[in-house]
N, C-alpha and C positions, 0 to 999 in steps of 0.2 A: 430448764430447771436452773434456778439462780442460787448460787451459793457465795458466801463471802470469800474474798481473796486473802484475808488476813492470816490464814493459817501458815503461810510462809512469807508473806510480805511484812507483816508486823504492824502496818499502819494503813490508813485509808487511801484509796485512790480518789482523785478529785471528781466532783460531779460534772456531768456533761455540760451543764449550763455554764461552767467556768470558762468554756472555750468558745461559746457561741458569739461572744462579743469581741473576739480577737485575742491575741496573746497578751498575757500579763506583762507589763513593762518592767524593765530592770529597775529595781528600787535602789536608787543611788543614795549614798550617805557619805559623810566625811570619812568614816572608817573604811568603807569600801573603796572610795576614791584614793585613799592613801595606800591601798593594797592592790591597785590595778596591776594586773599581770597578764602575761601571754600564755599561750598553750591552750589545749582543750579545756574549756571552762571548769569541768568537774573532774577530769582525769588528773587531779592535782598531784598525784604521786610523782609526776614527772615535770611539774611546773615550778618555776622559781621566780620570785619577784626581784626587781632590779632597783638600784638606788635612783633617786629622783634628781640626778644631775641633769642639766639640759641635754647633754649628748645621749646619756642612757635613756632618758625619758623619751626622746625622739625615736630612738631605736625600738623602745618598748611599744610605744603607741603605733608605730608602723607595723610591727609584727602583730599586734592585737587587731588592727584593721584588716591585715591580710587574712587572718584566720576567720574573721566574722563577715567576710564579703566573698562572693563568688562571681567569676567573670560571666558577662552576658554571653560571650561566645568563646569557646576554647579554640586555641590556635591549631591549625593543621600542621602535621609534622611529616618530614620525609621518612623518618624511622619510627618504629614502634618499640621504644625502649622501656626502661623500668618505670618511667613516669606514667606510662599507659598500663602496663601489666607488671606491677611491682610484686615482689615476693611478700605475700600476706600470710597471716596466721590462719591455718585451716583446722577444721575439726579432726581431720585425719592425723595431723601432727601434734595436736594439743594433748597434753598429758591427761589420760582418762581419769586418773585419781583426783585431778583438780575439779572434776565435775560433781563429785559426790557431795550432796547436800546443798549445792549451789542453786540459786534461782536463775534459770536460763530462759531468756526470751528469744523465740525463734520467729524471724520474719520469713514467711513462706508465700508462695504464689498459689493460692487456692484454685485458680482457674485450671491449673495443670491437673490437680486431683479430681476436679469436678467433671472433667471430660475425657480423661485419657485412660487407656488400658494400663494396668498396674504391673507390667513386666519389671523384673528385678533391675534391669539395666536401663529402663526408660526413665525420663525425667520424673514422672510420678513415683516410680519405684525408688529413686534416689532420695526424694523428699521424705517419703515414708521411712526410709532407712535412717535418715538424719534424726527424725523424732524418736524412733525406737532405740537407736544407739544412745541418745542422751538419756532416755528414760531408764534403760538398762544400767547405765553408769551411775544412777542415783540422783540425777538432776531433777529439780522441781520446775516443771515446764509451763511457760505461758506462750501461747501461739498468737501471733498477730498477722493480719493480712487485710486485703481489700478484695472485694469481688464485685463484678459488674452487674448493673441492673438488667443487662441483656441476658443474663443467665436465667435458669429455671426460676420462676417467680417464687416457688415454694422454698428453694434453696437460698433465697435472699434473706430469709428469716434466720437470725442468729441461732435459735434453738435447732432448726433443721440442719444447718451447717454443722453444728456440734454433733448431732446424731449421725450425720454422714461420716464425719471424721472418726467417731467412735467405732463405727462399723469397719472403716478402712484400716484403722490402727489396731483394732481388737482390744482397745483400752477405752475407759470412760473419759470423755472430753466434756468439761463443764462450761457452759456458756456464761460469760460475765459481761454485763453492761457497765460501761464506764459511768453512766449516770444513775446507778442504782443506790448510791449513797451508802457505801460500806461502813460498817461499824466494827469497832474493836471486838474481837471474840477469839476464843481458842477452839480448835477443832481436834478431834481425836487423831492419833498418829496414823490410823488406817487410811485417812483421806490424803496423806502426803503423796500418795502415788497418783492422785488425780492430775489430769492435764487441763489447763484452763485455756479457753479461747475467748479473746476479747472481741468486741463488736467490730463491724465493718469500718475500717479506717477511711474509706472513700467518702463518708458522710461528714468528715471534719475538714474544713478549709485549711486548718492549721497544718494538716498532714502535707498538703500540696505546697504550702508556703515554707515548709521546713522550720516551723516555729520552735524556737529553742525551749520556751516554757512548756509547750505541748509535749515535746520530746522528753523533757525532764519529768513531767508527770507520768507520761506513758511508761517510763523506765523506773518508776519508783520501786525501790527494793530489789531491783534486778542486779545480779552480779555479772553475768556473762551474756553478751548478745551474739546470736548466731544468725547470720544472713544467709538464707537459702533461696532467696527470690532473685535469681540471676536476671530474670526478664525485666526487673525494675532497676538494674544497676546503672542505667544511663540517666536516671532521674534523680533529682535532688529532693528527697522526702524526709520528713521528720522520722519516719520509721526505718530508714536505711542510712541516713547521714547524720541527722541531728542526734539520734539516740546514742551514737557511739561516744558522744562526749560525756555520757553519764554512766558508762559501764566500764569496769576495770579491764575487761578483755572483750574484743570484738573480732569474731572469727568467721570464716566461710564454712558453710555446711557442705555436705557431699554433692548436692546438685549444683550449688554455686561453684564449687571447686571444679566440677566437670565442665561447666560453662567456660571457665578460664582456660582449661586445657584445650577446649575446642577452638578458642580464639588463637591460642598459640599454634595450633595445627594449621590454621589458615595462613599465617605469615611465615611458617617454616618451609624452607625450600629444600626438603629432604629427599624428594623424589621428582624426577623429570622424565618426560614432559609434564608440566603442570598447566592445565587450562582452566579458565573460569567461564562458566555459562552465566550470562548476565541478562536478567529479565526485568520487567517493570518499566516505569517511565521516569520522568524528572531527571534527565541526564545532567542538567545544570547543577541540581542539588547534590548529585553524587560525584561531581567532578574530582574532588580531592581523593575520594576513595578509589575511583577508577584509575587515576594517575598512580596511586600506590600499587594497585593490582598489576598495572602495566610494568611496574618496576620489579615485580616478583614472578609473574606468570610468563609462560612461553606463548600463550595464545589467549585471546579474548573472543568468546562466541556470543554475539548479540542476538537476542530474541526479544519478543515483546515490543513495546513502543520505543524502547531505547534504540532498537535497530534502525528505525527511520531517521533518527537524528544523525547517526553515523553515515547512513546512505546519502543523506542530503549534503553532509559535509564533503563527501567524496564526489559530489556533483551528479549523483544518480537521480533519475526522475522519481519523485515522491509526491503524492498528493499533498498539497499545502496544508490541508486540514489535519494532517498527521504530523506536521512539523512543529516542534516547540522552538519558537524563535529565540527564546532566551538561552537555549542549549547549543546554539551554533558555535559560539566561541569555544565552549568547553569541548565540543566534538572535534574541532580543528586542533586544539591543543593535545587532545588524547591521541589523535592520528599521528601528529608529529612526534610525540613521545614514544609511541609504539614503533614508528619507523626508525627512530634513533637507536632503539634497543633491539630491533629485529623481532618484535613481537607480532605474531600473526593475528590479524583481525578477520573474523569469519562472520559473514552477513547472510541472511536468508536469500535463497534463489527464487522461492515461490511461497505462496500463502494459500491457506484455505480462507475463502472470503464469503461474506454473507450480505444479502441485500434486504433492506427493511421491507421492501414490497414482496419479497419471497422468503419469509422467515424460516421455512422448512427446507429451502434449497441452498446447498453450499457449492461453491465453485472454486476451482484452482486458478489462480492468477500468478503470472510471473512477477518477479520483484519490480521490474521496470515497466510493467503494464497492468496496473490495477485500474480496472474500468470504473467510470463514474457511477456512483451509487453503491458500489461494493466496498465493504470494510473488512480488513483482515481480522480473523479470529484465532488463527493458529498458523504455525509454520507448515509449509506444504510437504508433500512426500519426497521431492527431490532434495529439499533442504535437510529433511530428517535423515535421509539415506547418507548424505555427505557428512552430517554431524556424527552419526553412528560410526561410520568408517574412520573418521579422523579421531574421535574420542576413544575408540577402542585401543588405540596405541598409547594412551596416556597412563601414567603411573599415579597421578593425583589430579582430582577434579573438584572444583568448587562450583556448586550450583546455587546461585543466589537470585531470588526473584522468580516470578511466574512466567512461563512460556506464553500463556495466552495473553491477549491484548486487553487494554483498559475497556474498550467498548464491547467486549465479548462476554456473553453468558452461555454461549453455545458450546456443547461438548464435542470434542473431536479426538482422534486417536494419537495425535502428535505427542502430547504430554505423557500419556501412559506408555507408549512405545519407547520413548527416550528413557523414562524412569526404569522400565524393565531392563533395557540394555545397561544402564548405569549400575543397577543393582547386581546384575550378573558380573560386571567388572569388579564390583566391590568384594565379590566372593573370591576373586583371584588376587592379584598383587597390585591392586589399585586402591588408593585412599580416596574415599568419597565423603565430602562434607556438603550437606544440604541445608540451605538457609531459607526461611520464609514459610509461612503457614501453608500456602497452597502447594509449594514444592514438597514440604514434609508430609502432607497428607497422602501423597502418592506412594510413600514408602511405609506408612504405618501398617503393621500387621503382615508384612511380607515374610517375616521369619521370626521365630522365637529367639534366635541368636542374632543379636544386633551387630551388624558389621558396617553400618552407616552412621556417621555423626550427624544428628538432627538438631538444628537450632531453629526453633519455631519463630522467635522474635527477631525479625530481620533488622529492626531499628537499631538494636544494640550493635550488630555486626557492622552496619553502615556507619554508625557513629565511631566505632573503633577504627574502621578502615580510613575514615576521614582524619583520624588523628586526634579526635576529641576525647576528653577525659570521661571516664566512667566513674562518676562521683561515688556511687554506692560501693565500688571496689576500692577506690582510694581512701575511703573512710575507715576501712578495716585496718587492724593492727599489722604493722610490718613484722615479718618473720625472717629468720636467718637459718633456713634449712641447710644451706651450703656452708662450707667451712671458710672462715675468714682467713685471709693470708696475713697472719700476724707479722711475718718477716717483712712484708711490704709496708706495714703500718709503723712498726717500731724498729729502731736500729738494733736493739738488744732485747730479745723476748725472754731472756732469763731473769730480767729485773722484776721485782715485786710489782704487782698491779694495784692501782687505786681507782675505784669507780665512783664517780659523782652522779647519783641518780637525780634526774631533773636538773641538768647542768645549765639550762637557760642560755645566757649569752656567753658562758664559758669563762668568766673572769676568775672564778676560784680555781678551776683546773689549770688555767694558763699561769696564774701566779705561783701555784704550787709546783708546777712542772719546771718553772724557771728556777725555783729555789732548790728543789730536790731532783737533781739529775740522776740519782740512784734509783728512782722509781719511774714507772710508766703510768700515765694517767689516761683514763677513758671517761668521756662524758656521754651520758645517755639522756636524750631529750626528744620529746615528741614533736616539737615545732621544727619542721624540716628546713624552713627558711633560716632559722637561727643556727641550726647545725651546718648548713651550707656556708654561712658566714664564718663560723668557727673553723671549718676545714680550710677555707680560703686563707684565714689568718695563720693556721698551722703551716700551710704551704709557703706563704710569703715570708714568714719569720724564720723558716728553716728549722722549726722545732722537730726533734726526733723522738721525743718521749711523751707526746700528747696526741690524742685523736678523739673524734666525736662520731656518734652513730645516732641516726634518727630512728627512734624505736619507742615502743611502750615497754619500759623495763619490767613492768609487772608480769607480762606474759613471755618476755624473751630473754630475761636476765640469765637464766640457766643455760639456754642454748648458746648464747654468745660467750659468756665468761668461762664456761666449762672447757672450751677448746683452747683457752690461753695456756701456753706452755709453762709459765711461771706461777708463783703463788699470789693469791688474792689476799692482800694484807689490810686493806681499808675500804669500807664503803661509807659514803657520806650521803645523807638525805637532809637537805638544808632548806628551811623556810618554804615548805610546800604551801600552796595557796589554798586556804580554807574557803569554804562556801558560806559566806555570812548570811545569805538569804535562807539557806536550808541547813541548819546545824546538823541534821541527821546524816548529811552527806560527808561529814568530816571523816567518818570511818573508812572512806574510800582511799584515803591518802596512802596507806600502807596495807597491802593485801597479803593473805596467807601464802600465795604462791611465791611472791617476792621474798617474804621473810624466810620461808623454807629453803629457797634457792641460796640466799645469802648465808644462812646457817650451815648448809651443806658444803658450799664452795669455799668459805672463808678458811684461810690457813690457821693452824694453831697459833694462838696469841694474836690473831687478826682482830681488828676493831671495827665497830660500827659507830659512826658519829651522827647524832641526831640533834637538830636545833631548830628553834622557831621563836618568834616574838609573841606567839599566841600559846599560852601555857597549855590549854586544852589539846592543842595539836600534838605537842611533844608527849603529853601524858598518854594520849591515845596511841601514838606510835610505839611508845614503851610497852604498853599493854599488848599490842599485837606481837611485838618481838618476844615478849615473855610467854605469850600463849602459844605461838607457833614456832618458836626457835628450837624446839626439840630438846630443851634443857641444855643446849650448847653455849648459850650466851648469858652473861651476867653483867649487871650494872657496875661500872667502876666507881667506887666511892673514895673520897678523900685521897686524891692523888698526892696532895699535900695541903696543909692548912690554908695556904694562900690562894688556892685555885678552886676551892669548893665551898659553896654556901652550906649553911647548916641543914637546909632542907634537901640537900642532895644535888642541886643544880651546879654545874661548873661555872665559876665566875668568869673565866676567860676561855677563849678558843684555844684548845691545846696545841693546835698546829701553827699558831702565830700568823695565819693568813685569814683575813676576813673576806667573806663574800660581799658583794655590792650591797645587798639588802641589809645584811648584818651591820655593815658600816653605817648605813643610813639610820638604822634603829639606834645604834650607839650614839650617833651625832645628835639625835633629838632627845637623848636622855632616857630612853625607854629600856626596859630590861630584855635580855635574851635568855631563853631557857635552853640549856645545853645538857646533853647526856652522852656518855661514852660507854659502849658495851664492849665486853671482851670475850673472845672465844677461849675457853680454858684449854690447857694442854691435854688434859685427859679426854676431851671430847673430840679431838681432831681425828 
């Protein structure tokens, strides 16, 4: 059943034909070139333009290039720090009241729902919980996903998937095709509770290419993006990376949040002994990950094809057809690293083997004497007995990869017996984390009470252990659930605080901090590279009243500023970057959540300074502050006759310090549109 989307989007989605010939190119113009800026292209509430001096321009273009290019290969790291698992905004910590009436797009993994039992604490159960929570909070939902052609052929049809979801959610899900050519229309209020499902994203090549224009169109009218497809977090897609540029808040759903928690458990050394059972092949490709595990675990138990590479490196007799020549160096390095740290390496003593000429006959071979024509299909009984005896003493176990071998389709008892023993351990005082589809399948349905952490997508875990970036995770908004140590940031935390939202390269806060030693200054900027440079400058200059945080102020302003010990006396939002290609995106510059947080936290007689060289931008910001400021803010008119235009705009910057872009606009003879808002004493 096809219905229009416009009842809460307010305008049309593009036709599918718009994307078949590739992404629409960025339409350059003199006006746009003069406003080239950095930061997330549409999350302009935190972006600021810079003056076109040669030095500033080079800095700006470098930052712009950094944000619009992705590395071919992420570097491996010795540690797994905040660059890999940053503190991100999650649905669990996001203010529920902010969801009411908002258009929320949820990226989910439909394959989980299509095949899995729906236990409350299962991945499928968590995905369903995310959708139901958002719906109950009053959000208007659009679901997006991709599903494989290998699934049930009937479920490949959008209408059938929508029917399936309607049954699972016990709510109506409306199928919507991007190519249906939506027309402007109004729908009765009763339909606002419907959930929309957009068509299969896998059919769009722009999805895999992370096409910015496709992501922009996909997110048309969307306020908040919720990523609940943890299985796709290692990929760079328009639906998990590009889309975050066009939503004022990008947060993790319940299933995604649990996936992050599971990764943290893998690297946490909270219980010892901690052993890792490693299956599968391609030892060379997993070298960095295995080196990292050797730095964390007390023992590495090798099963599957990986075992033969370690045995060969030890000089044990191994049939050469089982040896991966490219893995020899990696195996030697791992052995040396394990020896240096005293990590035990456990290898199979015997195998169940199969001969192609006798497909129904299995035979036990010792590890150093696998007869010609016989191929290992599973670890043997002696190996299994030793593993069970050794692992029974562990307090934490990671099982990643299949025990069975690449050439095996034969069933044997090794995997099931080991799984049963591990499950029994998990019922006691042993943390068990199981990674990989085959390994997870052995634990599904064992108990209604989940005591085992199951991560079906092994690719994500391997990428994480290798130290590579999970771009779907890094694209989410940063959050500050922890308390900032303000005493370590500022010398005197009793001083009044000034916050510059979208601080850019920090020139305005730096100049103000130098002039006003009686105030503390905080810059909030989404571009992490610029923030890093600003913090370096703070350190090198010895500044004690200035600091910068990489964050989306729209979603984190309240949580950050509310913990500051002193008074918030001034908030500035200067020259946010409008989207000239899509005028309807200008409303994203200032959002309700930011305005309400500022109005609540601002001290009595506190001020908000707004300015831009684009009149429509300031007008829109003023409208948002008047609409959502809870009646606490009023426009300051006529400070004196010399500083105010007749139409209400301030002639001069009331603080006497110009931002870099402001100075550029003044130098070229163009007007600046400025407003000052005051919080009244009675509203404090």
